[in-house]
VMD Tcl script that draws the C-alpha trace (Angstrom):
set ca {
  {117.51 -63.43 -106.14}
  {117.36 -67.02 -104.90}
  {119.24 -69.64 -106.88}
  {118.50 -73.31 -106.34}
  {121.40 -75.42 -105.11}
  {123.07 -78.24 -107.03}
  {121.35 -80.98 -105.02}
  {117.90 -79.58 -105.78}
  {118.72 -79.21 -109.48}
  {119.93 -82.81 -109.53}
  {116.73 -84.07 -107.90}
  {114.50 -82.08 -110.23}
  {116.39 -83.42 -113.25}
  {116.14 -87.00 -111.98}
  {112.40 -86.66 -111.41}
  {111.81 -85.51 -114.99}
  {114.11 -88.23 -116.31}
  {112.08 -90.91 -114.52}
  {108.91 -89.73 -116.26}
  {110.52 -89.30 -119.68}
  {112.65 -92.43 -119.53}
  {113.39 -92.35 -123.27}
  {115.65 -89.38 -122.59}
  {119.05 -89.34 -120.88}
  {120.38 -86.78 -118.43}
  {122.94 -84.73 -120.32}
  {123.54 -82.01 -117.76}
  {121.66 -80.66 -114.73}
  {118.20 -79.58 -115.88}
  {118.87 -80.90 -119.43}
  {117.50 -84.13 -120.91}
  {118.34 -85.28 -124.44}
  {117.88 -88.13 -126.85}
  {119.42 -88.49 -130.30}
  {117.23 -88.78 -133.37}
  {119.49 -89.35 -136.36}
  {121.45 -86.14 -137.07}
  {119.75 -84.12 -134.31}
  {118.89 -84.20 -130.65}
  {115.48 -83.77 -129.08}
  {115.51 -82.23 -125.64}
  {113.59 -81.26 -122.54}
  {115.20 -78.30 -120.83}
  {114.16 -77.11 -117.39}
  {115.07 -73.54 -118.21}
  {115.84 -71.47 -115.10}
  {113.87 -68.29 -114.59}
  {115.72 -64.99 -114.41}
  {115.29 -64.95 -110.64}
  {116.66 -68.50 -110.38}
  {113.88 -69.70 -108.09}
  {111.83 -71.46 -110.77}
  {112.13 -73.29 -114.07}
  {110.27 -73.29 -117.38}
  {109.85 -76.83 -118.80}
  {110.75 -76.51 -122.49}
  {110.63 -79.07 -125.30}
  {113.02 -78.43 -128.21}
  {115.36 -79.85 -130.83}
  {118.89 -79.07 -131.99}
  {120.34 -80.03 -135.39}
  {123.90 -81.39 -135.31}
  {124.53 -80.68 -138.99}
  {126.49 -77.47 -138.50}
  {129.25 -76.57 -136.05}
  {127.77 -74.65 -133.12}
  {129.14 -73.97 -129.62}
  {125.96 -74.82 -127.68}
  {122.91 -77.07 -127.89}
  {120.14 -74.66 -128.88}
  {116.41 -74.59 -128.11}
  {115.18 -74.72 -131.71}
  {111.41 -75.17 -132.01}
  {111.43 -74.29 -128.32}
  {108.04 -74.77 -126.71}
  {107.64 -73.80 -123.07}
  {104.94 -75.29 -120.90}
  {101.88 -73.07 -121.23}
  {99.09 -72.25 -118.83}
  {95.43 -72.33 -119.89}
  {95.76 -68.69 -120.91}
  {98.59 -69.63 -123.28}
  {101.30 -67.89 -121.26}
  {104.59 -69.65 -120.39}
  {104.31 -71.28 -116.99}
  {107.18 -71.64 -114.53}
  {107.44 -74.20 -111.74}
  {108.97 -72.89 -108.53}
  {111.67 -75.20 -107.21}
  {109.97 -75.09 -103.82}
  {106.75 -76.37 -105.43}
  {108.42 -78.92 -107.69}
  {107.47 -82.06 -105.75}
  {103.79 -81.14 -105.77}
  {103.58 -79.86 -109.34}
  {106.06 -81.62 -111.61}
  {103.95 -84.69 -112.47}
  {101.12 -82.50 -113.73}
  {103.67 -80.36 -115.58}
  {105.16 -83.42 -117.32}
  {101.71 -84.53 -118.50}
  {100.82 -81.11 -119.83}
  {104.14 -80.58 -121.59}
  {103.76 -83.99 -123.21}
  {100.36 -82.92 -124.53}
  {101.52 -79.50 -125.72}
  {104.81 -80.44 -127.38}
  {105.09 -80.14 -131.17}
  {106.88 -83.47 -131.28}
  {106.16 -86.61 -129.27}
  {108.02 -86.86 -125.97}
  {106.95 -90.49 -125.67}
  {107.47 -92.33 -128.97}
  {110.61 -90.86 -130.58}
  {109.81 -88.73 -133.64}
  {111.30 -89.57 -137.01}
  {113.47 -87.16 -138.96}
  {110.45 -86.71 -141.23}
  {108.33 -85.68 -138.24}
  {110.93 -83.09 -137.26}
  {111.18 -81.74 -140.81}
  {107.39 -81.42 -141.00}
  {107.42 -79.29 -137.84}
  {110.32 -77.15 -139.08}
  {108.44 -76.48 -142.32}
  {105.22 -75.69 -140.45}
  {107.11 -73.29 -138.20}
  {108.66 -71.53 -141.21}
  {105.31 -71.15 -142.95}
  {103.65 -69.82 -139.80}
  {106.43 -67.29 -139.31}
  {105.84 -66.01 -142.84}
  {102.04 -65.92 -142.61}
  {102.13 -64.07 -139.28}
  {104.64 -61.52 -140.55}
  {107.26 -62.67 -138.05}
  {111.03 -62.91 -138.74}
  {111.94 -65.27 -141.60}
  {112.73 -68.78 -140.38}
  {116.04 -68.98 -142.25}
  {117.74 -71.30 -139.79}
  {114.78 -73.66 -139.50}
  {114.61 -74.06 -143.29}
  {118.35 -74.70 -143.42}
  {118.13 -77.27 -140.64}
  {115.26 -79.09 -142.36}
  {117.33 -79.53 -145.51}
  {120.57 -80.47 -143.80}
  {119.11 -83.07 -141.43}
  {117.15 -84.61 -144.32}
  {120.30 -84.99 -146.36}
  {122.40 -86.25 -143.45}
  {119.78 -88.91 -142.74}
  {119.94 -90.08 -146.36}
  {116.53 -88.81 -147.50}
  {117.26 -86.78 -150.61}
  {113.57 -86.46 -151.51}
  {112.84 -84.89 -148.14}
  {115.78 -82.52 -148.63}
  {114.35 -81.52 -152.01}
  {111.02 -80.70 -150.37}
  {112.89 -78.34 -148.08}
  {114.75 -76.79 -150.99}
  {111.50 -76.15 -152.81}
  {110.00 -74.52 -149.72}
  {113.16 -72.41 -149.45}
  {112.76 -71.28 -153.07}
  {109.12 -70.38 -152.45}
  {109.59 -68.53 -149.17}
  {112.71 -66.59 -150.11}
  {110.75 -64.82 -152.83}
  {108.26 -63.61 -150.21}
  {110.50 -62.79 -147.26}
  {110.97 -59.02 -146.72}
  {114.62 -58.30 -147.46}
  {115.00 -55.92 -144.53}
  {114.21 -58.75 -142.10}
  {116.85 -61.16 -143.40}
  {120.19 -61.68 -141.57}
  {122.74 -58.88 -141.85}
  {125.21 -61.24 -143.56}
  {122.61 -62.33 -146.12}
  {124.36 -63.01 -149.41}
  {121.29 -62.93 -151.61}
  {118.62 -65.35 -152.79}
  {120.68 -67.11 -155.46}
  {123.73 -67.51 -153.23}
  {121.63 -68.94 -150.40}
  {119.77 -71.46 -152.54}
  {122.96 -72.55 -154.30}
  {124.76 -73.03 -150.99}
  {121.88 -75.05 -149.55}
  {121.70 -77.25 -152.63}
  {125.44 -77.89 -152.58}
  {125.38 -78.78 -148.89}
  {122.43 -81.11 -149.44}
  {124.47 -82.90 -152.12}
  {127.26 -83.63 -149.63}
  {125.62 -86.01 -147.19}
  {128.93 -87.57 -146.17}
  {130.33 -84.18 -145.17}
  {127.20 -83.47 -143.17}
  {127.47 -86.79 -141.37}
  {131.09 -85.99 -140.53}
  {129.93 -82.71 -138.97}
  {127.32 -84.61 -136.95}
  {129.99 -86.92 -135.57}
  {132.24 -83.99 -134.68}
  {129.35 -82.26 -132.90}
  {128.58 -85.40 -130.93}
  {132.15 -85.32 -129.65}
  {132.19 -81.56 -129.08}
  {129.02 -81.62 -126.97}
  {129.84 -84.91 -125.23}
  {126.77 -86.68 -126.60}
  {128.26 -90.13 -127.14}
  {126.42 -91.55 -124.11}
  {123.09 -90.09 -125.17}
  {120.98 -92.90 -126.58}
  {120.12 -93.02 -130.27}
  {116.36 -93.40 -130.71}
}
mol new
graphics top color blue
foreach p $ca { graphics top sphere $p radius 0.5 }
foreach p [lrange $ca 0 end-1] q [lrange $ca 1 end] { graphics top cylinder $p $q radius 0.2 }
display resetview
């Protein structure tokens, strides 16, 4: 196993940051920008062997306490065959500019013009519907995030759209595929509705997560 050294990781991160100059370097191989109560990111996700990275566009909602910045709606750079494509660190200089262009074209959300909260919610809803139609695991967390970030951003109508989608999907989701700590349909909907009604509490959580993850220097788009 060959792991890239810190200097190489720093250079790779800087190269991607120069192309996507609307993002800030948060950590080595991690770029972020804040969009209301969430962050949008580009992660150069190391391969298992450590000798390559997978460029990955993603988001992370700040509306619940969580110990790490996740890769929600994660979308790795894909080859023409549709398979995730890694860039070897040794080939980075020759390949990264093409990789940045292709990731920009493949990403669910714009990596150029910052998306709105509404754009993000639309993608979360589309993801949840696709998961259901394909028979894949229920997108419980994505639905929750769509409602919470809508409320935290002050858009109650958008939050209500998410609540209605939650009511529709929960009737169709196979019960055996729901989380082990699932409390039931009524409990879940009631909890979501109550949280959506407490925008100030959600905004307080966002502020605490900004401090916890040291995001204060990440620009707000």
